[in-house]
C-alpha positions as CSV (number, residue, x, y, z in Angstrom):
1,M,10.7,-104.9,-232.0
2,H,9.0,-102.5,-234.4
3,L,11.1,-100.8,-237.0
4,H,8.6,-97.9,-237.2
5,I,9.6,-97.1,-233.6
6,P,13.0,-98.9,-233.1
7,L,13.8,-97.0,-229.9
8,S,10.3,-96.3,-228.5
9,S,9.6,-100.1,-228.7
10,I,12.5,-101.0,-226.4
11,N,11.3,-102.4,-223.1
12,H,13.9,-101.4,-220.5
13,K,12.4,-103.6,-217.8
14,F,12.8,-106.6,-220.0
15,E,16.4,-105.6,-220.7
16,Q,17.1,-105.9,-216.9
17,I,15.4,-109.3,-216.7
18,A,17.1,-110.8,-219.8
19,G,20.6,-109.7,-218.6
20,R,23.3,-111.5,-220.6
21,K,21.2,-114.3,-222.0
22,D,21.9,-115.1,-225.7
23,R,19.5,-113.3,-227.9
24,I,18.9,-111.6,-231.3
25,I,17.2,-108.3,-231.7
26,V,14.7,-108.7,-234.5
27,Y,13.0,-105.8,-236.2
28,N,10.0,-107.2,-238.1
29,K,7.9,-105.4,-240.7
30,A,11.1,-104.0,-242.1
31,D,9.3,-103.5,-245.5
32,L,7.2,-100.7,-244.0
33,A,10.1,-98.6,-242.7
34,D,12.9,-96.5,-244.1
35,D,15.8,-98.8,-245.3
36,S,18.4,-96.1,-244.4
37,V,17.9,-96.6,-240.6
38,Q,19.0,-100.2,-240.6
39,Q,22.8,-99.7,-240.7
40,P,22.9,-97.0,-237.9
41,I,20.8,-99.3,-235.7
42,I,23.1,-102.3,-236.4
43,D,26.1,-100.2,-235.5
44,A,24.6,-98.8,-232.3
45,F,23.5,-102.2,-230.9
46,K,26.9,-103.6,-231.7
47,Q,28.8,-100.7,-230.1
48,Y,26.7,-100.3,-226.9
49,R,25.3,-103.8,-226.3
50,N,27.3,-106.2,-228.5
51,Q,24.0,-107.5,-229.8
52,H,23.2,-108.9,-233.2
53,V,20.3,-107.2,-235.1
54,I,18.3,-108.8,-237.9
55,F,15.6,-107.0,-240.0
56,T,12.8,-109.3,-241.3
57,N,9.7,-109.3,-243.3
58,A,7.9,-112.4,-241.9
59,N,5.1,-112.2,-244.5
60,M,7.7,-112.7,-247.3
61,D,10.1,-114.9,-245.3
62,K,12.8,-112.3,-245.8
63,N,15.9,-112.8,-243.6
64,V,14.0,-115.2,-241.3
65,K,16.4,-118.1,-242.1
66,K,19.1,-116.0,-240.4
67,I,17.3,-116.4,-237.1
68,I,17.1,-120.2,-237.5
69,D,20.7,-120.4,-238.4
70,F,21.7,-118.3,-235.3
71,A,19.8,-120.8,-233.1
72,A,21.2,-123.9,-234.9
73,D,24.7,-122.6,-234.5
74,K,24.4,-122.7,-230.8
75,H,23.9,-126.5,-231.0
76,K,26.8,-126.9,-233.4
77,Q,29.2,-125.1,-231.0
78,D,28.4,-127.5,-228.1
79,P,26.1,-130.4,-229.1
80,S,26.5,-132.2,-225.7
81,R,25.5,-129.1,-223.8
82,Y,22.7,-128.1,-226.2
83,P,21.2,-131.3,-227.6
84,F,18.3,-129.1,-228.7
85,I,17.6,-125.4,-228.7
86,S,14.6,-123.7,-227.1
87,V,13.9,-120.1,-227.9
88,M,11.3,-117.7,-226.4
89,V,10.0,-115.0,-228.7
90,V,9.3,-111.8,-226.7
91,G,8.2,-108.4,-227.8
92,M,5.6,-105.7,-227.5
93,P,2.1,-106.3,-229.0
94,N,1.6,-106.2,-232.7
95,V,5.2,-106.4,-233.8
96,G,4.5,-109.7,-235.7
97,K,5.9,-112.3,-233.3
98,S,3.4,-115.0,-234.3
99,S,3.9,-114.2,-238.0
100,L,7.6,-114.6,-237.5
101,I,7.2,-118.0,-235.9
102,N,4.9,-119.1,-238.8
103,S,7.6,-117.9,-241.2
104,M,10.3,-119.8,-239.4
105,R,8.1,-123.0,-239.5
106,R,7.5,-122.6,-243.2
107,I,11.3,-122.3,-243.8
108,G,12.6,-124.8,-241.3
109,V,10.1,-127.7,-241.4
110,R,8.0,-126.9,-244.5
111,K,4.8,-126.8,-242.5
112,G,2.0,-124.3,-242.1
113,K,0.7,-122.0,-239.4
114,A,1.4,-122.9,-235.8
115,A,0.6,-119.5,-234.2
116,K,-2.5,-117.5,-234.5
117,T,-2.0,-114.0,-236.1
118,G,-4.1,-110.9,-236.2
119,A,-3.9,-107.1,-236.9
120,L,-4.9,-106.3,-233.3
121,P,-2.7,-106.3,-230.2
122,G,-3.5,-109.1,-227.8
123,V,-4.2,-111.9,-230.3
124,T,-1.7,-114.2,-228.5
125,R,-3.1,-114.3,-224.9
126,S,-1.2,-117.1,-223.2
127,V,2.2,-118.7,-223.4
128,A,2.0,-121.9,-225.5
129,V,1.7,-125.1,-223.6
130,T,4.0,-126.9,-226.0
131,S,6.9,-125.7,-228.0
132,I,6.7,-125.2,-231.8
133,K,9.4,-127.0,-233.8
134,V,10.9,-124.9,-236.5
135,L,13.9,-127.1,-237.4
136,E,14.5,-130.8,-237.4
137,D,18.3,-131.1,-237.3
138,P,19.4,-129.8,-235.0
139,P,16.0,-129.6,-233.1
140,V,15.0,-126.0,-232.6
141,Y,11.8,-125.1,-230.8
142,L,10.1,-121.8,-230.3
143,V,7.6,-120.5,-227.6
144,D,5.2,-117.7,-228.6
145,T,4.3,-115.3,-225.8
146,P,1.7,-112.6,-225.4
147,G,2.8,-109.1,-226.2
148,V,4.8,-107.6,-223.3
149,M,3.7,-104.0,-223.0
150,I,6.2,-101.4,-222.0
151,P,5.4,-100.7,-218.3
152,H,6.0,-97.0,-218.5
153,L,6.1,-94.6,-221.5
154,P,8.1,-91.5,-220.5
155,D,6.3,-88.9,-222.5
156,P,3.1,-88.3,-224.5
157,E,4.9,-88.5,-227.9
158,S,6.3,-92.0,-227.1
159,S,2.8,-93.1,-226.1
160,L,1.4,-91.8,-229.4
161,K,4.1,-93.6,-231.4
162,V,3.2,-96.9,-229.7
163,A,-0.5,-96.3,-230.3
164,L,0.0,-95.5,-234.0
165,T,2.0,-98.7,-234.6
166,G,-0.8,-100.8,-233.0
167,G,0.9,-101.5,-229.7
168,I,-2.2,-100.2,-227.9
169,R,-5.8,-101.1,-229.0
170,D,-7.2,-98.2,-230.9
171,H,-10.4,-97.9,-228.8
172,L,-8.1,-97.3,-225.7
173,S,-6.7,-94.2,-227.4
174,D,-8.2,-91.2,-229.0
175,E,-8.2,-91.9,-232.7
176,V,-8.5,-88.3,-233.7
177,V,-5.5,-87.3,-231.5
178,M,-3.5,-90.1,-233.0
179,A,-4.5,-89.0,-236.5
180,D,-3.5,-85.4,-235.6
181,Y,-0.1,-86.5,-234.5
182,L,0.4,-88.7,-237.6
183,L,-0.5,-85.8,-239.8
184,W,2.1,-83.6,-238.0
185,R,4.8,-86.3,-238.4
186,L,4.0,-86.8,-242.1
187,N,4.4,-83.1,-242.8
188,N,7.5,-83.0,-240.6
189,F,9.1,-85.7,-242.8
190,G,8.0,-83.9,-246.0
191,N,5.8,-86.9,-246.8
192,F,2.8,-85.6,-248.6
193,G,1.5,-88.8,-250.0
194,Y,-1.8,-88.2,-248.3
195,V,-2.4,-85.2,-250.5
196,E,-2.7,-87.4,-253.6
197,N,-4.5,-90.2,-251.7
198,F,-7.3,-87.9,-250.7
199,K,-7.2,-85.5,-253.7
200,L,-6.3,-82.4,-251.7
201,S,-5.1,-79.2,-253.4
202,G,-2.0,-79.2,-251.1
203,P,-0.6,-80.2,-247.7
204,T,-2.5,-79.3,-244.6
205,D,-1.6,-79.2,-240.9
206,D,-5.3,-79.0,-239.8
207,I,-6.7,-82.4,-238.8
208,N,-10.1,-80.7,-238.5
209,F,-9.9,-80.0,-242.2
210,L,-8.5,-83.3,-243.3
211,L,-10.9,-85.7,-241.5
212,P,-14.1,-84.4,-243.1
213,V,-12.4,-84.7,-246.5
214,I,-11.5,-88.4,-245.7
215,S,-14.9,-89.0,-244.3
216,K,-16.6,-87.8,-247.5
217,R,-14.2,-89.8,-249.8
218,I,-14.7,-93.1,-248.0
219,G,-18.5,-92.6,-247.3
220,A,-18.1,-92.4,-243.6
221,L,-21.2,-90.5,-242.8
222,Q,-23.6,-90.5,-239.8
223,K,-27.3,-89.6,-239.7
224,Y,-28.3,-86.5,-241.5
225,G,-25.1,-86.5,-243.5
226,E,-22.8,-85.6,-240.6
227,Y,-19.1,-86.6,-241.0
228,D,-17.9,-89.7,-239.0
229,L,-14.6,-88.2,-237.9
230,K,-13.7,-91.2,-235.8
231,T,-14.0,-93.6,-238.7
232,A,-12.1,-91.2,-240.9
233,A,-9.3,-91.0,-238.3
234,I,-9.1,-94.9,-238.1
235,F,-9.0,-95.1,-241.9
236,F,-6.2,-92.5,-242.0
237,I,-4.2,-94.4,-239.4
238,K,-4.7,-97.8,-241.1
239,Q,-3.5,-96.4,-244.4
240,Y,-0.3,-95.4,-242.6
241,R,0.1,-98.9,-241.0
242,N,-0.3,-100.5,-244.4
243,G,2.5,-98.4,-245.9
244,K,0.2,-96.2,-248.1
245,Y,2.1,-93.0,-247.2
246,G,5.6,-94.4,-247.9
247,K,8.4,-95.9,-245.8
248,Y,9.8,-94.0,-242.8
249,T,10.4,-94.3,-239.1
250,L,8.7,-92.3,-236.4
251,D,11.7,-92.2,-234.1
252,D,14.6,-89.9,-234.9
253,I,17.3,-92.3,-236.1
254,T,20.6,-90.5,-236.7
255,V,24.0,-91.4,-235.4
256,D,23.8,-88.5,-232.8
257,S,20.3,-89.5,-231.6
258,L,21.3,-93.2,-231.3
259,N,24.5,-92.4,-229.4
260,N,22.6,-90.2,-227.0
261,Y,19.9,-92.8,-226.5
262,F,22.2,-95.6,-225.7
263,V,24.5,-93.5,-223.5
264,N,21.5,-92.4,-221.5
265,E,19.3,-95.6,-221.5
266,N,20.3,-96.6,-218.0
267,N,20.1,-93.1,-216.7
268,P,17.5,-91.1,-218.6
269,D,17.9,-88.0,-216.5
270,K,21.6,-87.7,-217.4
271,Q,22.4,-84.7,-219.4
272,V,24.6,-85.0,-222.5
273,L,26.1,-82.4,-224.8
274,L,24.1,-81.9,-228.0
275,S,25.6,-81.9,-231.4
276,K,25.3,-78.8,-233.6
277,N,22.7,-80.6,-235.7
278,Q,20.6,-81.3,-232.6
279,E,21.0,-77.7,-231.4
280,K,19.5,-76.6,-234.6
281,K,16.5,-78.7,-233.8
282,L,15.9,-77.1,-230.4
283,L,13.9,-74.2,-231.9
284,W,11.8,-76.6,-233.9
285,N,11.2,-78.8,-230.8
286,K,10.0,-75.8,-228.9
287,K,7.3,-75.2,-231.5
288,R,5.7,-78.6,-230.8
289,E,5.7,-78.2,-226.9
290,K,2.2,-76.7,-226.9
291,R,0.8,-79.4,-229.0
292,L,2.4,-82.1,-226.9
293,E,1.1,-80.5,-223.8
294,R,-2.4,-80.6,-225.2
295,W,-2.0,-84.3,-225.9
296,K,-0.8,-84.9,-222.4
297,R,-3.8,-83.2,-221.0
298,Q,-5.9,-85.5,-223.0
299,G,-4.4,-88.5,-221.2
300,Y,-1.3,-89.5,-223.2
């Protein structure tokens, strides 16, 4: 799953299918997200699902060996029942599944790429015909799968989060709307790195002001010198995906929000009491309703 959206990237339909099968929850690209969210996520999955969580950076092979060790331990517990271990890698598009497999192969068998990788969702288009060996003794095999898209996104904000992290191809979304939401979230986090990046005099909440500035700085101009706002929006979003604005998570990851999420995950309409901290956010949340309604009218 994606650590930028650790809750929004959970596929509840898959949870029902997987049932009680042995598995590890892996959050890849951990280097691009706020480190402080890791322990609350570990505690919540342990408390509510009794599931083990690992945070990885497949490009740097960080913590990847823990996944191999987890699979190998299954064989060690019962060699006769598990003469070899076969593992399916499942997740939404663009979370780095293929990169993770290649990392495990580098570590386990000292060999190169076995799975095609790319920055766009949908690079892996079919389930591999053969398994990919990532450990010799005991034999551990992996099967890469196409990204499994969440079948239903309950609100426009969740849809925008998935789009921003690359789970939906950009041309299927409105890049300017995505950039507008990203700017709002950056300001909400007090993350004003974009101000220095684009040499602004100060923060702004006006995407219609920011995009022409970006367009001019990167030379994204159309005929007769008109600003190419779409290209500017794409550049703004890609800078975020590459960690240029700092490390943080789009989902609200606090103990209270995690508890409410997992209590309600099987019954999203169930009402729960809000903490005092969450009550303080109600007024702030109301201020964004008009903006979210506008995004909804535009198809999110």
